[in-house]
ChimeraX commands (.cxc) that place a marker at each C-alpha (Angstrom):
marker #1 position 44.92,55.62,-100.13 radius 0.5
marker #1 position 47.73,57.42,-101.90 radius 0.5
marker #1 position 48.06,57.10,-105.64 radius 0.5
marker #1 position 51.40,56.39,-107.26 radius 0.5
marker #1 position 50.70,57.83,-110.70 radius 0.5
marker #1 position 52.24,61.22,-111.51 radius 0.5
marker #1 position 51.85,62.07,-115.20 radius 0.5
marker #1 position 53.87,64.76,-116.92 radius 0.5
marker #1 position 52.87,68.15,-115.49 radius 0.5
marker #1 position 50.31,70.11,-117.47 radius 0.5
marker #1 position 47.99,72.96,-116.59 radius 0.5
marker #1 position 44.98,72.88,-114.29 radius 0.5
marker #1 position 42.95,73.78,-117.39 radius 0.5
marker #1 position 44.17,70.56,-119.00 radius 0.5
marker #1 position 43.06,68.57,-115.94 radius 0.5
marker #1 position 39.64,70.19,-116.28 radius 0.5
marker #1 position 39.59,69.12,-119.94 radius 0.5
marker #1 position 40.30,65.55,-118.86 radius 0.5
marker #1 position 37.56,65.80,-116.23 radius 0.5
marker #1 position 35.00,67.12,-118.70 radius 0.5
marker #1 position 35.93,64.37,-121.19 radius 0.5
marker #1 position 34.70,61.78,-118.72 radius 0.5
marker #1 position 31.12,60.59,-118.93 radius 0.5
marker #1 position 28.39,61.63,-116.53 radius 0.5
marker #1 position 27.26,58.01,-116.29 radius 0.5
marker #1 position 30.14,55.68,-115.34 radius 0.5
marker #1 position 32.01,54.18,-118.25 radius 0.5
marker #1 position 34.71,51.54,-118.60 radius 0.5
marker #1 position 38.39,52.40,-118.45 radius 0.5
marker #1 position 38.64,51.82,-122.20 radius 0.5
marker #1 position 35.69,54.11,-122.92 radius 0.5
marker #1 position 37.03,56.82,-120.63 radius 0.5
marker #1 position 40.52,56.63,-122.14 radius 0.5
marker #1 position 39.05,56.86,-125.64 radius 0.5
marker #1 position 37.05,59.93,-124.62 radius 0.5
marker #1 position 40.16,61.55,-123.12 radius 0.5
marker #1 position 42.14,60.85,-126.29 radius 0.5
marker #1 position 39.34,62.29,-128.44 radius 0.5
marker #1 position 39.00,65.49,-126.39 radius 0.5
marker #1 position 42.63,66.30,-125.52 radius 0.5
marker #1 position 45.95,66.42,-127.32 radius 0.5
marker #1 position 47.18,63.21,-125.68 radius 0.5
marker #1 position 48.25,60.64,-128.24 radius 0.5
marker #1 position 48.60,57.40,-126.30 radius 0.5
marker #1 position 46.15,55.32,-124.31 radius 0.5
marker #1 position 48.69,54.81,-121.51 radius 0.5
marker #1 position 48.93,58.58,-121.10 radius 0.5
marker #1 position 45.14,58.85,-121.00 radius 0.5
marker #1 position 45.05,56.13,-118.34 radius 0.5
marker #1 position 47.61,58.00,-116.23 radius 0.5
marker #1 position 45.60,61.21,-116.37 radius 0.5
marker #1 position 42.38,59.32,-115.60 radius 0.5
marker #1 position 43.96,57.94,-112.43 radius 0.5
marker #1 position 45.49,61.32,-111.58 radius 0.5
marker #1 position 42.19,63.21,-111.84 radius 0.5
marker #1 position 40.62,60.50,-109.69 radius 0.5
marker #1 position 43.33,61.07,-107.06 radius 0.5
marker #1 position 42.60,64.80,-107.16 radius 0.5
marker #1 position 38.86,64.24,-106.63 radius 0.5
marker #1 position 37.84,65.27,-110.16 radius 0.5
marker #1 position 36.70,61.76,-111.15 radius 0.5
marker #1 position 35.18,58.88,-109.27 radius 0.5
marker #1 position 35.25,55.13,-109.75 radius 0.5
marker #1 position 32.36,52.81,-109.05 radius 0.5
marker #1 position 31.73,49.18,-109.85 radius 0.5
marker #1 position 30.35,50.39,-113.19 radius 0.5
marker #1 position 33.41,52.45,-114.15 radius 0.5
marker #1 position 34.63,56.03,-114.03 radius 0.5
marker #1 position 32.70,59.29,-114.25 radius 0.5
marker #1 position 33.38,62.97,-113.73 radius 0.5
marker #1 position 32.71,64.65,-110.41 radius 0.5
marker #1 position 30.77,67.93,-110.62 radius 0.5
marker #1 position 31.01,69.03,-107.00 radius 0.5
marker #1 position 34.69,68.19,-106.59 radius 0.5
marker #1 position 37.46,70.48,-105.47 radius 0.5
marker #1 position 37.86,73.96,-106.91 radius 0.5
marker #1 position 41.08,74.82,-108.72 radius 0.5
marker #1 position 42.54,76.37,-105.56 radius 0.5
marker #1 position 41.87,73.18,-103.61 radius 0.5
marker #1 position 43.74,70.85,-105.96 radius 0.5
marker #1 position 47.03,71.46,-104.16 radius 0.5
marker #1 position 45.62,70.01,-100.93 radius 0.5
marker #1 position 44.29,66.99,-102.83 radius 0.5
marker #1 position 47.69,66.56,-104.46 radius 0.5
marker #1 position 49.50,66.75,-101.11 radius 0.5
marker #1 position 47.19,64.23,-99.45 radius 0.5
marker #1 position 46.55,61.73,-102.23 radius 0.5
marker #1 position 49.72,61.44,-104.33 radius 0.5
marker #1 position 52.56,59.23,-103.14 radius 0.5
marker #1 position 55.65,61.34,-102.52 radius 0.5
marker #1 position 53.92,64.73,-102.63 radius 0.5
marker #1 position 53.87,65.27,-98.85 radius 0.5
marker #1 position 57.47,64.17,-98.54 radius 0.5
marker #1 position 58.61,66.42,-101.37 radius 0.5
marker #1 position 56.86,69.45,-99.91 radius 0.5
marker #1 position 58.26,68.66,-96.45 radius 0.5
marker #1 position 61.76,68.51,-97.92 radius 0.5
marker #1 position 61.30,72.07,-99.19 radius 0.5
marker #1 position 60.54,73.28,-95.67 radius 0.5
marker #1 position 64.31,73.23,-95.12 radius 0.5
marker #1 position 64.79,75.77,-97.91 radius 0.5
marker #1 position 65.08,75.89,-101.71 radius 0.5
marker #1 position 66.24,72.70,-103.39 radius 0.5
marker #1 position 67.01,71.34,-106.83 radius 0.5
marker #1 position 65.12,68.28,-108.06 radius 0.5
marker #1 position 68.20,66.15,-107.27 radius 0.5
marker #1 position 68.30,67.50,-103.71 radius 0.5
marker #1 position 64.59,66.80,-103.30 radius 0.5
marker #1 position 65.11,63.23,-104.43 radius 0.5
marker #1 position 67.92,62.79,-101.93 radius 0.5
marker #1 position 65.71,64.24,-99.18 radius 0.5
marker #1 position 62.86,61.81,-99.89 radius 0.5
marker #1 position 65.02,58.81,-100.83 radius 0.5
marker #1 position 64.54,57.06,-97.49 radius 0.5
marker #1 position 60.76,57.48,-97.66 radius 0.5
marker #1 position 60.48,55.52,-100.93 radius 0.5
marker #1 position 58.57,52.37,-99.99 radius 0.5
marker #1 position 60.52,49.15,-99.96 radius 0.5
marker #1 position 58.14,47.55,-102.47 radius 0.5
marker #1 position 58.99,50.37,-104.89 radius 0.5
marker #1 position 62.70,49.68,-104.51 radius 0.5
marker #1 position 62.23,45.98,-105.19 radius 0.5
marker #1 position 59.60,46.37,-107.90 radius 0.5
marker #1 position 61.66,48.38,-110.38 radius 0.5
marker #1 position 65.14,47.55,-111.66 radius 0.5
marker #1 position 66.39,51.16,-111.53 radius 0.5
marker #1 position 64.10,52.61,-108.90 radius 0.5
marker #1 position 66.40,55.58,-108.31 radius 0.5
marker #1 position 66.09,56.78,-111.92 radius 0.5
marker #1 position 62.33,56.35,-111.77 radius 0.5
marker #1 position 62.05,58.28,-108.52 radius 0.5
marker #1 position 64.37,61.05,-109.73 radius 0.5
marker #1 position 61.97,61.58,-112.64 radius 0.5
marker #1 position 59.04,61.26,-110.26 radius 0.5
marker #1 position 60.57,63.97,-108.02 radius 0.5
marker #1 position 60.75,66.32,-110.99 radius 0.5
marker #1 position 57.14,65.61,-111.89 radius 0.5
marker #1 position 56.00,66.12,-108.30 radius 0.5
marker #1 position 57.78,69.47,-108.23 radius 0.5
marker #1 position 56.23,70.45,-111.58 radius 0.5
marker #1 position 52.74,69.70,-110.29 radius 0.5
marker #1 position 53.47,71.52,-107.03 radius 0.5
marker #1 position 54.31,74.60,-109.11 radius 0.5
marker #1 position 51.12,74.23,-111.16 radius 0.5
marker #1 position 49.02,73.93,-108.01 radius 0.5
marker #1 position 50.59,77.07,-106.52 radius 0.5
marker #1 position 52.39,75.29,-103.70 radius 0.5
marker #1 position 55.97,76.06,-104.76 radius 0.5
marker #1 position 57.88,78.40,-107.04 radius 0.5
marker #1 position 60.73,77.55,-109.38 radius 0.5
marker #1 position 63.58,80.02,-109.55 radius 0.5
marker #1 position 67.07,79.52,-110.96 radius 0.5
marker #1 position 66.70,75.74,-111.08 radius 0.5
marker #1 position 65.58,75.48,-107.46 radius 0.5
marker #1 position 62.16,75.05,-105.93 radius 0.5
marker #1 position 60.92,76.87,-102.87 radius 0.5
marker #1 position 57.70,76.66,-100.89 radius 0.5
marker #1 position 55.27,79.52,-101.26 radius 0.5
marker #1 position 53.74,81.02,-98.17 radius 0.5
marker #1 position 50.31,79.51,-97.49 radius 0.5
marker link #1:1,2 radius 0.2
marker link #1:2,3 radius 0.2
marker link #1:3,4 radius 0.2
marker link #1:4,5 radius 0.2
marker link #1:5,6 radius 0.2
marker link #1:6,7 radius 0.2
marker link #1:7,8 radius 0.2
marker link #1:8,9 radius 0.2
marker link #1:9,10 radius 0.2
marker link #1:10,11 radius 0.2
marker link #1:11,12 radius 0.2
marker link #1:12,13 radius 0.2
marker link #1:13,14 radius 0.2
marker link #1:14,15 radius 0.2
marker link #1:15,16 radius 0.2
marker link #1:16,17 radius 0.2
marker link #1:17,18 radius 0.2
marker link #1:18,19 radius 0.2
marker link #1:19,20 radius 0.2
marker link #1:20,21 radius 0.2
marker link #1:21,22 radius 0.2
marker link #1:22,23 radius 0.2
marker link #1:23,24 radius 0.2
marker link #1:24,25 radius 0.2
marker link #1:25,26 radius 0.2
marker link #1:26,27 radius 0.2
marker link #1:27,28 radius 0.2
marker link #1:28,29 radius 0.2
marker link #1:29,30 radius 0.2
marker link #1:30,31 radius 0.2
marker link #1:31,32 radius 0.2
marker link #1:32,33 radius 0.2
marker link #1:33,34 radius 0.2
marker link #1:34,35 radius 0.2
marker link #1:35,36 radius 0.2
marker link #1:36,37 radius 0.2
marker link #1:37,38 radius 0.2
marker link #1:38,39 radius 0.2
marker link #1:39,40 radius 0.2
marker link #1:40,41 radius 0.2
marker link #1:41,42 radius 0.2
marker link #1:42,43 radius 0.2
marker link #1:43,44 radius 0.2
marker link #1:44,45 radius 0.2
marker link #1:45,46 radius 0.2
marker link #1:46,47 radius 0.2
marker link #1:47,48 radius 0.2
marker link #1:48,49 radius 0.2
marker link #1:49,50 radius 0.2
marker link #1:50,51 radius 0.2
marker link #1:51,52 radius 0.2
marker link #1:52,53 radius 0.2
marker link #1:53,54 radius 0.2
marker link #1:54,55 radius 0.2
marker link #1:55,56 radius 0.2
marker link #1:56,57 radius 0.2
marker link #1:57,58 radius 0.2
marker link #1:58,59 radius 0.2
marker link #1:59,60 radius 0.2
marker link #1:60,61 radius 0.2
marker link #1:61,62 radius 0.2
marker link #1:62,63 radius 0.2
marker link #1:63,64 radius 0.2
marker link #1:64,65 radius 0.2
marker link #1:65,66 radius 0.2
marker link #1:66,67 radius 0.2
marker link #1:67,68 radius 0.2
marker link #1:68,69 radius 0.2
marker link #1:69,70 radius 0.2
marker link #1:70,71 radius 0.2
marker link #1:71,72 radius 0.2
marker link #1:72,73 radius 0.2
marker link #1:73,74 radius 0.2
marker link #1:74,75 radius 0.2
marker link #1:75,76 radius 0.2
marker link #1:76,77 radius 0.2
marker link #1:77,78 radius 0.2
marker link #1:78,79 radius 0.2
marker link #1:79,80 radius 0.2
marker link #1:80,81 radius 0.2
marker link #1:81,82 radius 0.2
marker link #1:82,83 radius 0.2
marker link #1:83,84 radius 0.2
marker link #1:84,85 radius 0.2
marker link #1:85,86 radius 0.2
marker link #1:86,87 radius 0.2
marker link #1:87,88 radius 0.2
marker link #1:88,89 radius 0.2
marker link #1:89,90 radius 0.2
marker link #1:90,91 radius 0.2
marker link #1:91,92 radius 0.2
marker link #1:92,93 radius 0.2
marker link #1:93,94 radius 0.2
marker link #1:94,95 radius 0.2
marker link #1:95,96 radius 0.2
marker link #1:96,97 radius 0.2
marker link #1:97,98 radius 0.2
marker link #1:98,99 radius 0.2
marker link #1:99,100 radius 0.2
marker link #1:100,101 radius 0.2
marker link #1:101,102 radius 0.2
marker link #1:102,103 radius 0.2
marker link #1:103,104 radius 0.2
marker link #1:104,105 radius 0.2
marker link #1:105,106 radius 0.2
marker link #1:106,107 radius 0.2
marker link #1:107,108 radius 0.2
marker link #1:108,109 radius 0.2
marker link #1:109,110 radius 0.2
marker link #1:110,111 radius 0.2
marker link #1:111,112 radius 0.2
marker link #1:112,113 radius 0.2
marker link #1:113,114 radius 0.2
marker link #1:114,115 radius 0.2
marker link #1:115,116 radius 0.2
marker link #1:116,117 radius 0.2
marker link #1:117,118 radius 0.2
marker link #1:118,119 radius 0.2
marker link #1:119,120 radius 0.2
marker link #1:120,121 radius 0.2
marker link #1:121,122 radius 0.2
marker link #1:122,123 radius 0.2
marker link #1:123,124 radius 0.2
marker link #1:124,125 radius 0.2
marker link #1:125,126 radius 0.2
marker link #1:126,127 radius 0.2
marker link #1:127,128 radius 0.2
marker link #1:128,129 radius 0.2
marker link #1:129,130 radius 0.2
marker link #1:130,131 radius 0.2
marker link #1:131,132 radius 0.2
marker link #1:132,133 radius 0.2
marker link #1:133,134 radius 0.2
marker link #1:134,135 radius 0.2
marker link #1:135,136 radius 0.2
marker link #1:136,137 radius 0.2
marker link #1:137,138 radius 0.2
marker link #1:138,139 radius 0.2
marker link #1:139,140 radius 0.2
marker link #1:140,141 radius 0.2
marker link #1:141,142 radius 0.2
marker link #1:142,143 radius 0.2
marker link #1:143,144 radius 0.2
marker link #1:144,145 radius 0.2
marker link #1:145,146 radius 0.2
marker link #1:146,147 radius 0.2
marker link #1:147,148 radius 0.2
marker link #1:148,149 radius 0.2
marker link #1:149,150 radius 0.2
marker link #1:150,151 radius 0.2
marker link #1:151,152 radius 0.2
marker link #1:152,153 radius 0.2
marker link #1:153,154 radius 0.2
marker link #1:154,155 radius 0.2
marker link #1:155,156 radius 0.2
marker link #1:156,157 radius 0.2
marker link #1:157,158 radius 0.2
marker link #1:158,159 radius 0.2
marker link #1:159,160 radius 0.2
view
């Protein structure tokens, strides 16, 4: 399963803060969001919910029938890029677009435009604006995870 959520890019250290805010024993979404808000500088519950889902996608949190909890034996910092690539909708496509050479966020959006699922196009009134922003966020996270480099407004893949 690939997750749609892509919150505003932050540091890996921030993701670890979100992870450590989660309980060891599964807690409800509301409890987990409250803990994230208490232990980070996020100010809105919706933002906390996005980061909760994002850390789950990266393998730093798990969900059970009893709620969410932190994962202690999850991926190391250097492995988060692979989790991102595999588990976040649009990440693979964005990174593949950069295989053709450096691109701006607008060029990346154009390169992945056709891969945007039909349900996404029909679900949102201005899906293009949403996916342009999403492309920028995907690129920002790719930089944070050490997969790409930003230079002069363009993004380029780093050598593996």
